[in-house]
C-alpha positions, 0 to 999 in steps of 0.5 A: 499499500502507498504511504500518504505522501507517496504519488502513485503514477497511472500505469500508462504514464509509467509505460510511456516513461519506460518507452523513453528510457535506453535499453540498458537500464530497462534490462535492470529495471526487470528486477524491480517487480514481476509486473515490470519484468513482464511489461518490459519483456512484452513483444509489443513493449519492445517493438514500440520501444525500438521506434522511440529510442534506438541509439546506435553503437559500433562493433570493433575487433582488435586486429591482433587478438580479435575480441569483440568490442562495443562503443557508442557512436558518440563515445565522449571519452568512453572506453569500448567495452569488451563483449567476448567474456559474455560469449560462448566463444572467446577466440576470433569473431567475424561480423556479418550483419545486424538487425534491430539490435541483434548481431550475426557473427561467426566465431572461429575457435583456434582449437575448434570449428567455425560456428554462427552466433546471434547476440544482442550486445545490449542485453548480452543474450546470445544463442548459437546457430545450429550446424546446417549440415550442407557445408560438407559435401565432398572432402576434395571440395571447399565451400564458400559462404556468404551470410545475411541477416534480416527480419520478416515482419510477416512471420515475426521471425529473424532469418539467417540467409546463406549463399554458398558454393563449392570449388576445387581450389578455384580451378573452375567457376562454381556451377550453382549458388545454393541458397539456405535459410535459417529461422530463429523462431523455428530453430531450423535450417531449410534449403530454398533452392539455387540462385539464378544469379552469379554471386561470385563476382560480388562476393566480397560485397556484404549484403544489406537489409532494407525494406524487408528485403536483403540486397546483394550485387550479383552478375547476371550469368558469368561475365555479364554486367553486375546488378542489384537483386533483393531477396524478400524475407516474406516469400524468399524470392529474388527480384532485380532492384532498379540501379542508379544512373552512374553516367560515364563511370560504367559498371562501377560495382566491378571497382574496388570500394564500391558497395551497397550501404543503408542510409537511414532506412534507405538503400544506397550505393557508395563509390569514391566521393559519391553516395547514391540514395534511393528515396522511394524503394523500387523507383529508379527515378528516386535515386539521388546523388550526394557528392562528398566534398573533400573526401579525397583529402582524407586518407582512408581505405574502404571505410564503413559507411553509416548514416545518423541525423543528417550526417554521413559517417565514415569510419576507417580503423579507429577514426570516424569522420563526420560529413554534414550533408546540408553544409556539404562539408566534413565537420569533425574527426573522432577517435573511437578506440578510446586508447584500447589497442588497435581496433577497427570498426566492423559494423554497427547495431542499435540498442534493443531489447529484442532477445535472440532467445524469443523462439524458446519463449514462444 
């Protein structure tokens, strides 16, 4: 019972206050009461909280001993946090993708097998993805796998998608590109079929998730021009995405440094000193070009490209350059390592309460 001097807030006001709090304190507030634990863990609360407050963080790796670190995108002299003690593997990590606060990574133990994990760096929850079984066909063949990760709102499910092919030391080009999907909710791998596109040509370009669709740069047959294709996570079918006009630059996807990026919640293409953004998904005429003035004066190789509050963030090794799109100039350079070793940015994620273990609670 409340004391005479206490004020008891209506439940809807408490909920609105909690919506506006960062994810980390909310995980601690679950211990306040059973009611708060139930409220903060509710899927509808989590979805609404994501839309209200989703602060971005960077994922970094030490280039020597490769633990996984996390740092706010605006560090303000904060030291990057080592996530490795909270993970089932301790040796080497490869970042693949992130979606709604969940991160897909490969863990390669020096004395063990390669495995996939899905982690929420905010809550420290982690699950290991079971082996698919499709990556061992013939001991004489080697397998190459490209990973992507996204959310299917139709089934409220997170999916890992792989494109893979087998080769004999690259003596011959692969004949087929196999497509497999893992459902986090069902905890199950499925073979969807073979891709009709040549993913080999854009193999080192990561796929990106926009508008419920995973995107890659591919070739149309072997030797053809490259194009953008999207795999809808709802029906798991490919479609070709209209490309921007590159002018006399030709097939820019064949050139080093060109890749797909996410600009806010829009699809983008970055190459040299330009960023093309598709303002209306699927509409060719909606592509706009942003010229990044002064980038040629900065020494950076294959920077990570992010977008935050009207700013283009370009990250290379342990430094971040901030470009103001409206002012058309670079505003500042930020040290994001905080004195912790020789770190390199591998990707980013947003704070989130989404649990990778939700399949076990459903």
